[in-house]
TORDO-645539 format. One record per residue (C-alpha): residue number from 0; residue in three letters; x, y, z. Coordinates in nm, 3 decimals. Example, Ala and Ser with C-alpha at 12.3 -4.5 7.8 and 13.67 -1.06 7.14 Angstrom:
+-----+--------+---------+---------+---------+
| num | residu |      xx |      yy |      zz |
+-----+--------+---------+---------+---------+
|   0 |    Ala |   1.230 |  -0.450 |   0.780 |
|   1 |    Ser |   1.367 |  -0.106 |   0.714 |
+-----+--------+---------+---------+---------+
//
This chain:
+-----+--------+---------+---------+---------+
| num | residu |      xx |      yy |      zz |
+-----+--------+---------+---------+---------+
|   0 |    Met |  -0.182 |   1.502 |  -1.493 |
|   1 |    Ile |   0.120 |   1.380 |  -1.295 |
|   2 |    Asp |  -0.009 |   1.538 |  -0.975 |
|   3 |    Ser |  -0.330 |   1.337 |  -1.005 |
|   4 |    Phe |  -0.132 |   1.030 |  -0.894 |
|   5 |    Ala |  -0.032 |   1.215 |  -0.577 |
|   6 |    Tyr |  -0.394 |   1.310 |  -0.508 |
|   7 |    Leu |  -0.502 |   0.952 |  -0.574 |
|   8 |    Ala |  -0.237 |   0.829 |  -0.331 |
|   9 |    Ile |  -0.355 |   1.070 |  -0.064 |
|  10 |    Ala |  -0.721 |   0.975 |  -0.116 |
|  11 |    Thr |  -0.658 |   0.601 |  -0.104 |
|  12 |    Gly |  -0.430 |   0.641 |   0.196 |
|  13 |    Leu |  -0.701 |   0.828 |   0.383 |
|  14 |    Tyr |  -0.955 |   0.568 |   0.279 |
|  15 |    Ala |  -0.720 |   0.292 |   0.398 |
|  16 |    Ile |  -0.697 |   0.431 |   0.751 |
|  17 |    Ser |  -1.075 |   0.443 |   0.773 |
|  18 |    Lys |  -1.094 |   0.064 |   0.740 |
|  19 |    Lys |  -1.157 |  -0.139 |   1.054 |
|  20 |    Lys |  -1.023 |  -0.470 |   0.924 |
|  21 |    Met |  -0.646 |  -0.499 |   0.895 |
|  22 |    Leu |  -0.653 |  -0.689 |   0.564 |
|  23 |    Ser |  -0.866 |  -0.422 |   0.403 |
|  24 |    Phe |  -0.636 |  -0.151 |   0.542 |
|  25 |    Arg |  -0.327 |  -0.325 |   0.404 |
|  26 |    Leu |  -0.476 |  -0.378 |   0.058 |
|  27 |    Trp |  -0.593 |  -0.017 |   0.026 |
|  28 |    His |  -0.260 |   0.111 |   0.155 |
|  29 |    Ile |  -0.082 |  -0.096 |  -0.111 |
|  30 |    Val |  -0.296 |   0.084 |  -0.372 |
|  31 |    Ser |  -0.187 |   0.412 |  -0.215 |
|  32 |    Cys |   0.178 |   0.304 |  -0.224 |
|  33 |    Ile |   0.153 |   0.209 |  -0.592 |
|  34 |    Ser |   0.014 |   0.555 |  -0.667 |
|  35 |    Tyr |   0.304 |   0.714 |  -0.478 |
|  36 |    Ile |   0.551 |   0.496 |  -0.669 |
|  37 |    Ile |   0.401 |   0.601 |  -1.004 |
|  38 |    Tyr |   0.407 |   0.965 |  -0.895 |
|  39 |    Gly |   0.767 |   0.928 |  -0.779 |
|  40 |    Ile |   0.869 |   0.778 |  -1.112 |
|  41 |    Leu |   0.695 |   1.048 |  -1.316 |
|  42 |    Lys |   0.815 |   1.340 |  -1.101 |
|  43 |    Pro |   1.103 |   1.196 |  -1.034 |
|  44 |    Ala |   1.118 |   1.171 |  -0.655 |
|  45 |    Ile |   1.336 |   0.887 |  -0.530 |
|  46 |    Pro |   1.221 |   0.910 |  -0.163 |
|  47 |    Leu |   0.859 |   0.849 |  -0.268 |
|  48 |    Ile |   0.960 |   0.548 |  -0.475 |
|  49 |    Ile |   1.167 |   0.400 |  -0.192 |
|  50 |    Ser |   0.902 |   0.455 |   0.075 |
|  51 |    Gly |   0.626 |   0.320 |  -0.149 |
|  52 |    Leu |   0.827 |   0.007 |  -0.220 |
|  53 |    Leu |   0.917 |  -0.045 |   0.147 |
|  54 |    Phe |   0.559 |  -0.002 |   0.268 |
|  55 |    Ser |   0.432 |  -0.236 |  -0.005 |
|  56 |    Val |   0.684 |  -0.506 |   0.085 |
|  57 |    Ile |   0.594 |  -0.477 |   0.455 |
|  58 |    His |   0.222 |  -0.501 |   0.383 |
|  59 |    Leu |   0.265 |  -0.795 |   0.145 |
|  60 |    Phe |   0.483 |  -0.977 |   0.399 |
|  61 |    Gln |   0.224 |  -0.925 |   0.674 |
|  62 |    Ile |  -0.055 |  -1.049 |   0.444 |
|  63 |    Tyr |   0.157 |  -1.354 |   0.361 |
|  64 |    Lys |   0.214 |  -1.426 |   0.733 |
|  65 |    Trp |  -0.158 |  -1.384 |   0.805 |
|  66 |    Lys |  -0.247 |  -1.622 |   0.521 |
|  67 |    Lys |  -0.002 |  -1.884 |   0.651 |
|  68 |    Gln |  -0.151 |  -1.863 |   1.002 |
|  69 |    Phe |  -0.502 |  -1.887 |   0.859 |
|  70 |    Glu |  -0.411 |  -2.198 |   0.659 |
|  71 |    Lys |  -0.255 |  -2.357 |   0.968 |
|  72 |    Arg |  -0.578 |  -2.316 |   1.163 |
|  73 |    Lys |  -0.779 |  -2.492 |   0.893 |
|  74 |    Ile |  -0.578 |  -2.814 |   0.924 |
+-----+--------+---------+---------+---------+
//
C-alpha cells in the first residue's frame, strides 16, 4: 500500500515530462512531488520529503512569477 505512492509519483513524474507546455509540466510535477512527500512520510524517508517540498516550492514560485507577468501584460 505504501509503495503505491512511490509508483504514483513515478508515473506522474513521467507524465509531467511528456507535457509540452511549462505550466502543465509544473502542475503535474507538483502532483508527483506530493506523492513523494506522502511516501516519504509513510516510509519514513526524510530526503524524499525534503526534495518533494523543495521542488514544489520552486514550481509554485515559478507559477506565481508567470502569473504576475501575465497579469502585467493584460494592463
